[in-house]
N, C-alpha and C positions, 0 to 999 in steps of 0.2 A: 212360873218361876225364869229366871233367865237362863239360855241355851249355852253355854261355851263352845266356839267354835274347835271342832279339830284341827290339829296340822295339817295340810296337806302334804303328800309325798313331798321331799324339798328339794330332791337333784336337780329340777332344773331351775331351780331362783337362789341358786345360793349368792351371784350375785344382785338380786334381785333383793333379796333378804335385806342386805346391808344399803342399799340404798334406800327402801323404805322407811330405814328410822328416822326420817326428817319429816316424813309424814305425821309424825306424832308429836312434833317439838306444837306446843300451846301458843301460837301467830308468837312466842316470846319476842322475837324483836317485832316492833310496831308496822305495821302493814305501809303505814303511811311514809316511812323511813323506803323500805323496801321498793317504792315506785316511781322509777325513773322518769314517765310522761313528761314531757313538756305542758304547759299550761295553755288551753287553747279557748278560744270562743264560739261566740253563734256561727260566728260567719265560718271557722271551722268545720261546722257540723256538713256546712252544704257542700268544701273540696273532698268529704270522703269521697265521693262518686267521680270525683275529676281524677282519682288518682291510681294510678296501675302498679301498686306495692303494698296494697291491705288487704290482710288475711283475714279468713273470717273461723273463730273459735264457737262453735254453738253446745253450750252447758245445757243437758237437763236434768235434771234432780227430780227423781222418780217422788212422786206421793210427798212434794212440799207446798204444804196451805203455805198463804200472803203472809197472813195476822201471826205467822209464830219468826218473823224477821224482826230486826229491830228498824230494819229501810221502811217496816210498816206500822210501826209503832209499836211491838213489842217490848215489853218490857224487860228479861231477859235479855242477857249478851251472848244469845246463841250463833248471832252470824256474822263474825266481824267483816268479817272477808268480802261476803255481798255487801254488807251496810256502808265499805268502802267502794264499791263498784256506784252506788244509790249515789253516793255523797259527791261524787265527783263525776257523775254521767247520767246517767237518763231511767227516772222510774215510770212504769205504766199504774195506775193507784189503783185500777179495778179493772184487774184481765181476768176474763170467764175463759178455762176448758171448756172443751165443747163434749166432756163426758168425763166420768166418774173411773173409768174402767182404761188402763195404757194403751190396750190395742185400738179401740173404735176415737182418744180422745187424739192418740199421735197419726192415724190415718188423718184425720180432720187437718191437724197442724199442719203436716208435710202437704199434702193437697188442698190447702184454704176452701177445700168443702167440709159443709156440716156433714153428720156421720149419715143419716140416709143416701144424702149423696155423695159420700166418699166412697159407699157400699160397703163398708166394714162396721155390723152390729154384731158378730155373733163370734164364736171362736175358733169358725173354721172358714171363716171370710177369707177371698184374696184380696189383697191390694191389684186393683187395675193394672195390666199395662201401658191403658192408655192413658191412667193419670201422668201428668207433669211435674216431677218431681222437683223441688229447689236443688238436689244435688247433679241434676241433668241440666239444669240452667247454666250451672256455676260450670259445670265440666265443660261445655261447651263455651264459656268464656273464657275460658285457658286454664281455672284453676286444677290444681290436684284433691281430689274429694278422697273422703277418709272418714271410718264410721269408727267406734271403740264404741262396743255397748254389752251391757248384764244383763237386759230382763228377753225374755223368750217369745214376748209378745211382740218385740220389735226383728226378730228374725227373717233372714234373706229370705226365708220359704213362704213367707207372706207378703212379699212383693218390697220387703222395705228398703232393700239395698238399691233397687233402682239408680243408677247414675253416679254408685260409688267406685272409685277405682279399688277403693280395699275397705271389705266391710267382716271386721273382726272380732270375735269375743275373746275377750282374753283369757288366759288361761289362771286357775287360782292360785293366788300366792301362799307361801305360809303363813302362819298365823305370827304375830309379832308383838309378845308379850300376852295377855288376854283380853281376848276379844267375844265382846257379850254379843246378844241376841235375846232381845225381849220376847220376841213371837216363836213360841215355838211349834208352829207349823211349817215352818218353813227351813229349808235343808239344803238352798243355794250356796255353795261353796264359793271361799272367797271375798274378799272387801274391794272397794273403789280404790284402793290403792294399785292393785294392778292394773286398773284402768288408766291412774297418772300416768304408772310410769309409761307403759305400750305407749300414751300420747306423748310422753319426753321422749320418745325413742322416733318415733313419728316425725317429731319436729327438729329434731336432731339431724337428722337422715335429710330432709328436705326443707331448711331453715333457707335453702337460694329458691325455692323454686316460693309460686305464689298458689295456698293451700285452703282448702274448706277442712274441716274437723270436726267433727259431734261426735260427743261424750253422753254418755247415755247414763247416770249412777245410780246404785241402787241399796245403798246402806242407810238412807233414811226408811225407804219402803220395807226392809228387814232391821230397823231397830236395829243398828248396829253401833254399838258404843267402845268404850275401850278407857281406861283410868285417866287419861291424861283428858277426856271427853263426860266424865263422870259428873258432874259440877251439876246438875238439877235435883235427884232425888231418884225412887226408886217406882214410883210410880211408873205406869201405862203410859200416860202423856208426858212423864215428865223424861221415860229413855226417850221418847220421841224428838226431847230437846238434845237431848243428849247426840243423838246422832246427827241433827240440825248439825251441832258445832263439830262434832269429829269430822263431818263433811267439809266443812270449812277449813279447817285443819288440813284435811287430804290435798283440799283444792291452791291450800295457801302456798304447798308446796310446789302444784303446776305455774302459779302465778309469780314466784320467786325465780323459778328455772325463766320462764316466755324473758322474763326482768334481763339476767343473769344473756340471753341469749340475742336481748337485743330484738325483739320480737314483740313487745308491749308497747313500742314508738309504731308499730305499722300491722295492727290488730284490732279489728273489733269482736268483741266478746258479750255474748248474748246467753243471757241465760232464764229459765223460765222451767215450768214443771207441766205433768200430762195431766193431776186432780189430787185435789189436797187427800186428808183425812178424819174423819170422825172421830171423835173421843167423847160417843153418848149423849149427846147435845138433843137428841130425837131417841134414843133408846137402845143406839145399835152404835158398833165402834169398827172403822176401818173406811173399806172407798170399795166399788164396785158395786154397790146397791141401789143408791139414790142420787139425785140432782140438786140436792140443796146447798148451802152457802161452803159450807164446810169442805165440802168433799168435790167443787168448782170454783174457789175465789184461788188464785197462783199467782205468785208473782212473776212478771214480768222485767230485767232489769239488763242495761246495754250500756256498754265501757268503748269510749272510744279511744283512738290511738293518741290520745291527748286525754289531760285534767280536768274540767271545767271547776272556777273556783268556788260554784255554788249550785250544784247536782240539779238538774230537771226533771219537773215532776208533767203528766200529762195526765190530767183528775179525767177527760171524760174515758165512759167505758168501752174498755178492747176487748177484743177476742180472739182465742188459737188462731180461728182463720186468718186473722189479720197479720200475724205473727210474719211469717214468711213476704208477703207482697210489701211489708214494711221495712223489712232486712234487706229484701233485694234492689229496692227503692232506694235505701240508702246506699248500697256497695254501687248504685249506679245502672243498675241491671233491671228496672221498673216492668212490671208484669205488663202488656197490653191490656187497658181499662175494658176491653171488648170481650175477653176471654171470660166466659163461664165459670165463674167460682163466686164461696159467699165471701172471702174475706177481701181488704181492700188495705192500701198504705196508708198509716198512720203518721206519715213525714209531714206533711201540714202540720198536725195538732205540734210534731216535734219541735218544727223551725218557731211556732207562735209560742211554745214556752220558752224556747230561747230569744226570743223579741219581749218577754215580758209579758204576751199576750193571753187572753184566757183560752183553756181547753178544756172545757165544760164543764159541767157540775151537776148536782142529785136531781135540778127541776129538770133537768134537761133531755129533750127525748134522745132514745141512743138509738143512732143510724141505722138505717137496715134491722134485717131480724136478726136476734140475740137471743141463739138458741147451748142448751145443754138436753145431751140425751142418752139414756142407757135404755140397750134391752136388756130386761131385769133374766130376763133365762137365757143370756149369752154364752152362757156355759155347759147348756142343756143339751146331747142331741133331740131328745124325743118332745121335748116341749116345745110348745107355741109362743111365736113372741108375746112378752107382755113390756110395755113399753111405759118408760116415763121419763118425761118431758120438761123442763123449764123455759120457760121465756121470761128474756127482763126486758123490762122497757122504763128506761130512767130507774125510779129508784123503786121500783115495782116486781116483782119476780112471783107471776105463777107457775103453780108445778101441779101437772097430773098425774097420775100414776095410776094402773090398770092393777090388782090385786090378785092373788092366786084363785079366788072365788070366780075371778071376771067382774066386778063392780070396781065403777071408777072414784078416785077418789082427786077431789081437785085443791087444793090451797090458794092463798094470797098473803105475801109479805110486803109491807113498805118499809124501809132499811130508813126512812125520814125518824120515824117514831121507834123503830126495833131492830135498832142496827145488826143485833145477831140474828134477826129473821127470824123467832121465833112464835110470833105470834101469830095466828094464825085469822085475814081479816076476808075472807071467800065470802062469808056470810052476807058482810055488810057494805063491801063493794060490788054487787051483781055488774054493773056496766063495766068493770074493769075485768073482770072475771070474762065477761062473754067474748070483749074486742079480743084479750090473751089468748083464749080457747079456741078461737078463729083460727090464729097466727100457729097455735101447737098442730092443730090439727092439718093444716096447710104444710106445715113445716114435715110431718110423716105422710104426706103424700109423694113428697118430692122424689123423683130416683136423679142416678148419674147423670150428669151431660152427657155419657156414651152410650147409656140408657140400659136396662135391666142386665146384670151379668149374674146368671146362677152359676157359676163354678165355686166350686169349696174345695178345699184342701184335703184330702185322707188321710189325718195324723194318725204316724205309726206311735207303737208304746213306747219309742225311745222318744219321741217330742212330743208327747203327753204327759209323762214322767216329767221330762224337762218343767213344762208348766205346770207342773202339782207342785214343785218344789219353790215356786214362790208363794205355796199356801192357798191355791185355788181349787176348788172340788172340780174337777170335769170329769165327763162322762170313761 
C-alpha cells in the first residue's frame, strides 16, 4: 500500500513552502511557449566549444529507464519536459548504464571507467583520489562547481565530492498536499522539490558566474507522486509512471526559472540516469540485482543553448562511460585521447546526425567493449563477491551470473528478433557466446589505472541507517 509521507517540522521552510506550490502545476502552460531560446543550426553545435559564457546543468534522475519516456516511444504522456528537450535537442537512442546499482554506476559515469576499473563495486568501496572527476576538470577551466544530491550512495565520504566547490544535500521540505510513496521500504524524508529550490537559490546567487551544477533527483527511485501526477493508475508499474510525471512537473519549475533568469540561452542541459527498474519481466522487481535490459537501458538527452527545428538522434550504442568525454568535448574541454579511460567522445556522431549522416544501427558492431556489471553481494560484508556481467555487441547481449551455489548461468539475447530480450539463445549460438564470454572474463580481470586500491570505508551506524533508508539491506 502507498505510504503517506509525514510532514517534516516546517520552521526552516516557511518561505520554501510558498515557493514549492509552482512545482505542482501540471505543466499548465505549454513548455514550448515557455522556451525563449533562439533557433539554432548544426553549425551552432560546433560553436558551443568556442563560447566562454555557457553553463552546464547535469540532471541525474535516479532509477529512470528509457522506455518509459515519450521521447523513447512510450505511449503514455509521462515526460513532457524531457520530450521537449529531446524534440529540440539531442537524444541518444541506445544508452547503457554500467551497473544497476547507483554507487557502481555513478563511479563509472564520473570516471569514464568500467566498474572494476573504477574500483567501486561494493558498499564500502571508496572512489580513489587519483580518479580525475569532471568537476575537477571544469573547476580548473574556471567554472564554479556545485552539486545538490539526495542519494546517500553518492555521499562525499565515498569520494564523489572531488572537484566540487559546493556539495550539498538539501534539508527535506515540508509536504505540500498529500505526497505518497508506493514502496513501503523507503523512509528517506523530503522530495525533489527541495533540490530544485536549492538549485534555484544557487543559480540566483551565481547567475553572473560561469557554473556547473549537478542535481541528483530521487522521486522516481522512491515512487513519489501526488494528486497532480496520479494519472496512470495504482499498480506498482503505474505509480512508477506517476513518479516520472511528477519529476517532469518539478523540473518544469526549474526550467521556467532558467528561462525567466535569462539562463536557458547560455546553458547546456544534460539529463540521464544511473540505472533502470525491473517490473517482473524475469520474476523480480527493482534494481541492484541483475544487469538485464530493463535495469541498464537509460535515457541520455542533451539540450543546447538554442533550439533545433528538428531534434537529433544518435542511433549508435553509447555507454555511461562515454557521457563525460562527450560533454566535456562539446563544451570545449576534450579529454586527452591518450588518457587511460574506457569511454570516448561521441561528438563525431552528434555532428554526423546534425549533418544528416548515419550514426550507427543494429547491424553495426559496437565500438570497443560494452559492459554492464554488478557484484551481486555488494551489500554483504562477509560474503564473497558474486559477479553478474553483461557484454553487448551490436544487437547481442550476453549475460553471465554466478549463482549462490557457485554455478554460472549464461544467457544470450538478440534484440533484432526479441526487442525485450527475453528469449535465451545461448544454446543455439555457441560461437557468439564463447566470444562474448572471453570478453566478460577479460573485463573481470581488469584493474584500475592506478592499480589495486584496497582502502575501504568503515561506515558508522548513522551512515548505514541513511543508506538503509533508501530501501537497501545492509549489514
